[in-house]
C-alpha positions in Angstrom: -23.9 -23.2 -5.7 -25.4 -22.7 -8.9 -27.2 -25.2 -11.1 -26.5 -26.0 -14.9 -28.1 -28.5 -16.8 -25.9 -31.6 -17.9 -27.0 -30.5 -21.2 -25.9 -26.6 -19.9 -22.5 -28.4 -18.3 -21.4 -30.6 -21.6 -21.9 -27.6 -24.2 -19.9 -25.1 -21.9 -17.9 -27.3 -20.2 -14.3 -25.3 -21.2 -16.4 -22.3 -19.5 -17.7 -24.0 -16.5 -14.1 -25.1 -15.9 -13.0 -21.8 -16.7 -14.9 -20.4 -13.7 -13.8 -22.7 -11.5 -10.1 -22.4 -12.0 -10.3 -18.2 -12.3 -13.4 -17.4 -10.2 -13.4 -20.6 -7.5 -17.2 -20.9 -8.8 -19.0 -24.1 -7.8 -21.8 -25.8 -10.0 -24.0 -28.7 -9.2 -25.0 -30.7 -12.7 -28.4 -31.7 -12.7 -30.3 -34.0 -14.9 -33.9 -34.9 -15.5 -34.4 -32.2 -12.3 -31.7 -34.6 -9.9 -28.4 -33.5 -8.9 -26.0 -35.9 -10.1 -22.7 -34.2 -9.7 -20.7 -30.8 -8.9 -17.9 -29.3 -10.1 -15.8 -27.3 -7.6 -12.2 -26.4 -7.1 -9.7 -29.1 -6.2 -8.8 -29.2 -2.5 -6.0 -27.0 -1.6 -5.8 -23.6 -1.1 -5.1 -20.9 -4.1 -3.7 -17.8 -4.1 -6.8 -15.5 -3.9 -8.4 -18.0 -1.2 -5.4 -17.3 1.0 -5.3 -13.6 0.3 -8.7 -13.6 0.8 -8.6 -15.2 4.3 -5.4 -13.2 5.5 -7.5 -10.0 4.6 -10.5 -11.0 6.6 -8.4 -10.8 9.5 -7.1 -8.3 11.8 -3.5 -8.0 11.9 -1.2 -8.7 14.9 0.9 -5.8 15.4 3.1 -7.9 17.6 4.0 -10.3 14.7 6.8 -8.1 13.2 8.5 -7.8 16.5 8.1 -11.4 17.4 9.6 -12.3 13.8 12.6 -10.1 14.6 13.5 -11.8 17.6 13.1 -15.1 15.9 15.7 -14.2 13.3 18.2 -13.2 16.1 17.9 -16.7 17.5 18.7 -18.0 13.8 22.4 -20.2 13.7 23.6 -20.3 10.2 25.7 -23.4 9.5 29.2 -23.0 7.7 29.5 -26.4 6.6 32.2 -27.3 3.6 31.6 -29.4 1.4 34.5 -31.6 -0.8 35.3 -30.6 -4.3 
C-alpha cells in the first residue's frame, strides 16, 4: 500500500481513483506524518481479481467430465403459461 500526503491526494484525487478502479491499487493518506485514512477498492471481487485467482490455481482435469454428468441429470420443465 502506497502512502500519499493529504495534499497529494487532494490534488490527484481523480488519478488515485483511476488507479484504484483499474489497477486495484491501495493508498494510505498521511497528514502531518500520521496515517489518517485508506483508499482502496470497494468490497467485492472484480473480474481481474477473479481471473487472477482462477489462474493461480491448478486446473481440475475432472471438472468437465463432472459438469457433463451433472448436465445429464438436469430436467427441463415444460410449463405452459396461460395467454
